[in-house]
N, C-alpha and C positions, 0 to 999 in steps of 0.2 A: 299675268307676267309669265312669259315663256322662259323655261330653263333648258340649258343643254345638259341633259342627264347623262350623256355619253362621255362627259369629260370632267376631270377634277384637277385643280391646280394647287399644289401643296409645296411648301418649303420645309427642308429639314434643318432645324437649328439646334445648336448645342455648344457646350464649352469644348475647348480643344481636347482631343483624345477621348471623348466619351463614346465614340463609335458611330458617328454619322455616316462616314463614307463606307464603312464595312456594312452598315445596315442597307445602304443604297445598293451595294453589290448583291446582297441577298435578295432584295426586292426584284432586281433585274433577273437573277438566276431563277427565281421561283414564279415569275409571271410568265405569260405566254408570249414572251418577246424575243428572246434569243433563240437561234436555231440550236438544235440539240448538239451540233458539232462545234459551236462557238465555245472556246475555252476562255473562261474569264480569269484574268490574273487578279491577284489580291489588290484591293483598293483600286479597281479599274478606272474609277473616275479621276483619280489624281494622276494627270498625264505628264506633268512637268517633272523633270529629274529631281529637282530640289524637293518637290512635294513628296516624292517617293522616299527620298533619303530621310527627311525629317518627320515623315508621317503626319504632315499637316496639310490642310487644304488652303491654298493661297488665293486661287481664283474661283469664283462661283461657277458652277457648271450645271447644265440642265440635261435631263434625259426624260424619256417617256416610256411607260410600260403599259401593256394591255392586260386587263384582268376582267374576266366575265363581261365582255363587250363594253367595258369602260376604259377610256384612255386616261391614265393618270400621269400628268406632267409633274416631275419631281425636280426641285431646285436644291442642289447640295451647296450649302453656304460655308464660307470660312468661319472658324470659331474665334480666331485671334482678333482683338479689338483694332489692331493696326489695319485690318482689312474691313473694318466696320462699314465703310462707305458702301461696299458691295451689298452687305446684309440689308442695309436700310432700303436700298432701291429694289431689292428682290421682293421685299414685303409688299411693294405696290403691285407686283405681278401675280400674286397668289391670293387664294380665298381662305387658306388655313395653314397651320403649321404643325409639324411633328416635333415636339420638344423632346430631345433625347437626353436622359440624365443617367449618369453612372450609378449603379445600385449601391456602391459603397461611398463614393466621394460626395454624392448629393449635389446640391446647387452650388455653382462656383461663380466667380465674378463675371465671366463671359456669358454664363447662362442668364444672368441677370440682365446683362447688356442687350443680348439678342431678344430676350423675351419682352423687354420693355418696348423695343421697336415694334414687335409683333402686336402687342396689346394696344399700342397707340394707333395702329391701323385697323383696330377692331376685328382682328382675324380670329377664326375659330381654332382653339388649340386642342391637340391630342397629346397626351404625355406617354412617352415610351421609356420605361425603366429598363435600361440595358445592362448587360453583364450580370444577369440574375444568377448565372452559374458560379459566380465567384464565391468561395467559402466565406468571405467577409461581407457578403451582400447584406444590406439591411433595408429591404424594400419599403417596409411600413414607415420607418423614420423618413426615408427619402421622399415619399409621397406627402408626408406632413410638411417637410421643408419646402416642397414645391408649392403646396397650398399657401403656406405663409408668405412665400415670395410673390405669388399671384395677388394676395390681399395687399401686401406692402406696395406693389406696383399699381394698385388701384384698378384691378380687373373688375368688369361688371358681372352681374349674376350669371349670365349665360356662359361667360368665359370661366367662371369658377366651377361650373358643373362639367368639368372635363373628363372624358373617358381615359382610363389608364390601361396600357398594355405592358406586360412583363415579357422581356425578350432576352435572348442571347444571340446577338447578330453573328458572332463568330461561328456559332454552332448551327445557325439557321433555324432556331426554334423560337416560338412565342406562345403566349396564352393570356387569357384575361384573369388568371388566378396568380396570386403572389407566391404560391408554393412552387419551388423549383421542380418538384416531382411532377407537376401538372403540365410541364412544357410540351407542346406539340411540335413535331418535326416539320413545321411549315410556317410560312409567314401569312397564312390566310387571315388570322385575327387582325393583323395590321391592315391588310387590304380591305377587309370587310368594314373595319372601323372608319377608314378613310372615306369609303363610299357612303357609309351611313351618316357620318357626322360633318364632313367638310361640305359646305354649300356648293351646289353646281353653279357654274357661271350663268349670268342672265343672257338669254339669246335675243339680242337686239340687232341682228345682222341686217335688218331691212332699213336701219337708220344710217345717217352719213358716217363715214369711216372716222375712227380715232385709234391711232396706234402710237404708243409711247415707247421711246427707247430707254431701257434701263441698264443695259450692259453693252460694252463694245467689244468687237473682235476685229482682227486684222488679218488679211490674207493677201499674199503678193499678187494673186491672179485677179481677184475682184475688188481689192482695196478694202475700205472700211466696211464693217458689217454691223448693223444695229440689231441688238437682240431685245425683244420686248413682248408686250402683250397687245393683242387687238382688243380694245375695250368696247368698241362699237363698230357695227358695219362689216363690210367685206373688203378684201384687197386681192387683186389678181396680178399676175405677171403681165407687164405691158401697160398697166394703168398709169395715167398722168396724174401725179399727186402734188400737193404742196407740203413743204417742210417748214413748220413754224419754228424759227431759230430762237435761241435764248435771248438774243439782243433785240428781238421784236421784228427782225426782217423776215421775209418769206422767200423761200427758194422753190422753184418748180423742178421736178425731175420725173423720170420714167422708172418704174420698178423693173430692174433687169432680172433679178433672181429672188425667189423666196425659198427659204429652207424651213423644214419642220424637223423636230427631233424625235428619234425613235431608237430605243436601246442606246448603244454607244455611237450611233451614226447621226450625221446631219444629212437629211435627204432633201433633194430639190422637190418643191411642190408647186402647183400651178395657182392655187388660191387658198385663202384662209379666212375665217370669219370670227365674230365676237367670241372671246374666251380662249382662243388659241394662243399658244406661246410660239413665236416664230422669229426667224432672223431675216433681215432684208438687206439687199445690196443694190448699188446703183447710184448712191449719193456719196461723194467724196468726203464732205466735211460734216457728216451727220454726227450729232453729239448727244451725250446722255441728257435725258430730261426733255428732249425736243419731241414735238408731236407731228405725225404725218396725217394729213386730212385731205378730203377732196378739194380741188382748186376752187370750186364754187361754194364751199361751206367750211370756211376756215375757223374752226372752233377748238382752241387749244386746251389741253389738260393742264392742271396746275404744275408749275415747274418743280422738279424733284430737288430736294435739298441735298447737297453734297457736303460731307464733313470737311472742314478746313484743316490744312496741315498743322501740326503742333511742333515739328522738329525740323531743323534744316542743317545741311552740311555743304561745304564747298567742295566741288569736284574740280580737279585740275589735271592738265596734261602732265604726264610723268616727266620730270626733268632731273631725275637722280643720275648718278654716274652710270647706273646699269640700265638706263632707259633704252627701250627698243630691242633688248636682247631676247625677250621671251614672248612678246605679244605680236599678234598679226596687225591689230588696229591701234595705232599709237598717236595719230595726229588729232589736232583739235577738231578738224572737219568730221572725222569718223566718230569721235566721241559725241559731238553735238548731234549728228544724224541718229545715233543710237538712242540718245536721251529723247529726241523728238519722236522717234518711233515708239518709245515707251509711253509718251503722252497720248498716243493714238488710242490706247486701251486702258490706261491707268488714270482714272479721273481725279484721284485724291493727290496726284503728284503735281508739283509746280517746278518749272525750270526757268531761271533767269540768268542770262549772261551778265557777269559783273566786271569783266575786263578781258584782255586778250587771254585766251586759253583757260578761262575759268568760269564756272557756273555755280549759282546757289541752287541746290536741289532740296525742295521741301517735301516732307511726307508725313505720314500719320504716326510714326514711331520708329524706334531703332530697328525693329524687325523688318518693317516695310522697306527702309532704305538699305539695310544690309542684304536683303534678298535681291534687290536690284543690282547691288555691287557684285554679289556672288554670281548672278546670271551673266553680267557683262564679262566678268573674269573668265567664266567657262566658255564664253563665245570668242575669246581671244583678244579682249581689250586690255590695255594697260592704262592705269590712271592713278592719281593720288587723291586722297580725301582728307578733309580736316576733321577736327573733333566735332561731334554733333552739338548743336546749340538749340535751346528751346526757343520757340517763336513767341515774342511778347506782343501783347495787344493793348490798345487803349480802349477801355469801355467806360462810357460816361465820364470822360476826362480822368479816369484813374488807370494807372499803369498796371496791367494784369499779366499773370503767367499761368500756364496750364497746370492743373493739379490732377493727380491720379488716385484712384481708389486701389489700395494695395491689400490683397488678402494673403496671409502667411499661415501655413500649417507647419508646426514644428514640434519636436519633443519638448516637454516642459523644461528640461534642464538648460536649453539654449534660449528660453524665452527672455530672460533678463538682458542678455547681450543684444538680442534683436531689437528689443524695445529701446535700449539705450542708443544703439546705432542709428535707428530711424529718427529718434528724438534729436540727435545731432544734425540730421539732415532735414530738420524742421517738419518731420511727419507728426501728425496728431492722431492719437489712438481714438478710434470710434467705438470699437466693440471688442470683447474678448470672450471666447466660448471654450470651455473644456470639453473636448469631444470624446473623452474616454481613452483608455489604453495609454495614459501618460502623454496624450497629444493635446495641443492647444491651438485654437484658430484665432488669429489676431487680425483686426481690420483697421487700416490706417488711411488717412487722407494726407497725401504728401506731395510737395511740389515736384513736377516732372524732372527738373534739373537736379534735384537731390537723388533721383533714382538712377541717373546716368552713372554707370560704373558700379552700381550697388550689387549686381548679381554675383560677381566673383567673390566679393567680400562676404555676401550672405551665405554662399555655399560653403566657404571655408569656416565661417562662424558656426554653422549648424552641422559641420562635418559631412555635408552632402545629404543629410536627412530632411532638411527643410524644403518646402515647396512654396514658391512665390508666384502669384499672378497679379498683374496690374492692368487696369484699363483707364483710359482718359475719363475724367469725371466732369470737370468744368473749369472755366477760367476764374481765378480769384485774385484779389489785389496782391501785388508782388511783395515778397518778403525781402526787406532790405538787409541782406546779409550774404556772406560768401557761403554757398552750400555745396557740399559734395566735393568733387575733384579728387585728384590723386594725392595721397600723403607722402609717398616715396618719390625720390628722384630717379633718374635713369642712368644706366651705365652706357656711355657713348663711346664708340670706337674712334681712335685718334688717327688711324691710317687705313689704307686699302690693302687687301690681301686675303689669305685664307685663315680662318680661326684655327688655332692649334690646341691640342690637349694640354700642352705644357703651360700656355698662357691662361687657359680656362681654369686650370688648377689654382693658379695664383690669384685669380679674380673671384673664385667661388665664395671666399669668406666675406667679400664685400657686398654680396647680394645674390639675387637669383639670375642665372644666365638663361638667355632665350635661344642661343644658337648651338648647333652641334659642331664638333671638330670637323674641319674641311669645308664649312660654309663660307662662301665668299662674302666679305663685308667691305664697306667703304667708309671713308671719313665722315663722321656726323650721323652714322647709322646707330640706332639704339640696339644694343646687344644684350641688355638685361635690365633688371630693376635694382636700384641701390637700396641697401637696408636703411639708409638715412634719407632725410628729406631734400638733399641737394643732388644736383647732377654731378657725375664723376666721369672724367674721360679716362679710358683704359686702353692699353695696348693688348689686343686679343690675338694679334698675328705673330707674336714673338716666338721664334723657335728656340729650342734648347741648344746652347753652344756645345759642340762636340769637342772633347779634348782627348789626348791619348794617355792621360793620367788616370789610373784606376782609383776610384774612391774607396775608402775603407768600408762604407756601408752598402756598396754595390747599388745598382739602380733598382729601387723598388718599382714594381709594376705600377704604372699610373692608373689610378681609378678615379673617375670623376662622377659627380652626381648626374642623373639624367637631366638634360636641360628642359625647361618648361617651354614647349612649343605652343604659341598662342593661335587660337582660331581667329577667323575674321571678326566675330563679335567681340571676343576678348581684346583683340587689338584696338578696335574702335573704343572700347571702354577704357583702355589704358591711356589713350591719347591725352596730352595736355594742349594748351592753346598754342604753344610754339612748336608743335610737332605735326607731321603728316603720316598717314598710313599709305605706303606704296603697294598697290595691288596689281599683280600680273597673273597670267594664266598658271604660272608655276610657283610663285612665291608671294608671301605677304611680309613686307618689311616695314619696320617703324623707323622714322628718321626725324632729325631736327629740321626746322625751316632753313636755318643757316647752318651749313655743314662744317665750316671752318671754326675751330675752337676760339681763336683770337677774335674773329669777327663776331662770334656769338657773345663773347664776354663784353665787347664794346657795346653791342646793341642792348644788352641787359643793363649796362651802366647808364646808357642814355635814357632808357625807359624809367629807371629809378629816379634820375634827375628830373625828368618830365613830371613824375608823380609828385 
């Protein structure tokens, strides 16, 4: 069996924030890839503005580096489970994985999630214990934790015999010894271990072509681009090939362009052969999981499994009194075009029109959908969205809902209130470990709808010291009970105008205010959270009456508390079923479906009668 020893395909997997993207930066810098004058910015692979701000990887990206005559193709994967669909498909393109684990935090829920996917594909693992330079690093314990996780996930003997490298990606150092003193100022141990342990691809380029699309990209000039691996044979620009579609049909097309990856660039190439990771264009409706083969030898690869969405929201055209003031794209046609463009590259997303000017958009979680909304807002779109709902399914005649695995790290003193709160949300405790230093790690299985809106409550309950991660686990029979939801009512504006300091002062004792003095408000807009569980209409635009009579106690200077300005995620968590979040390039406003107070009261009476 011939092997292509000049090439290695490897994916970097890890939990959020354990340093994958920083590690890729260092591998790029220290390989013989970039010119000496190329200045690499921090986390160069995260190209999207949102990725830079949040410090997370949303889209999988590929790059390639040269090291001692070997081309190493590196896939940098997202760590968040909301983007897990990408991780799963990347595993099909590579022969091994670099599992990056934080030397202090150890294995986390997403480490488990991505590692499980890699082991299922029988990939060869290498473990990189990163951040070894931290004073709190505990490399020996972390390696034990990783080994336990491998055993728990059913790794075979070869996989259990994994090499370990200790590194500090941020400082560009690594070594095979767990003593921080032994760190070398080079990434050579990482490169050498990849070349030694990751299997080289099989060279079967003389057989008929098989190329499978694992990721999609889109470009206004060449249209849709399929990124994937050549599993067998060769492909050249100008070849007439067959595309085996997911629905069983076959389309013929000519390969107009091929791209290879090198450093941070995508370069045009003329041909590729078995083992190469490439991008291909020329086919308008190419989709993930489809196979490109010769016309006379149509032999498809197994279709890739794509995770189904678990959460949905309704997107609507903005129809508030302030509609069209701040956005460039406000019509139904523009919003629909944008959602359809998103479907070109995001395979875990579903969009269905449900009526005039509204669509149900389903995704993998709150983060997945909120990042789409944030991107649209930055591009100049105006829209309204409803409260997120979990997607229920019928499995073997039983109504089921998604459950998530929740891992919480918190100081011991807040443990009781966290357990009680998740208990009320029907979470079931699976495990509890005292990790030392007064910290405890608790693992729950909880229904996804119970976790909607839990983050804010959790942070205030643990005074910001708690860390929570959750990933989709499985569908289980539905719990017949009202779970989660907001306990407080809203403060709703009764008229249109500008909020005044004078009226905010009189409203403050009723609850928490969300708007600053001078903010424009309209009737039916939510301006705060009531301290009680009912909605309260308030006049927030009332100005102080001026009189020419001097009062005995003079005017004290008005001092109001700082309003609580909600982020997009907090706004989505705050929503109730009868409310929308209005999103424009400049503002995020909360509002009631029915803006007029009297009409709202009539509607709620009707609803009570109907029940």
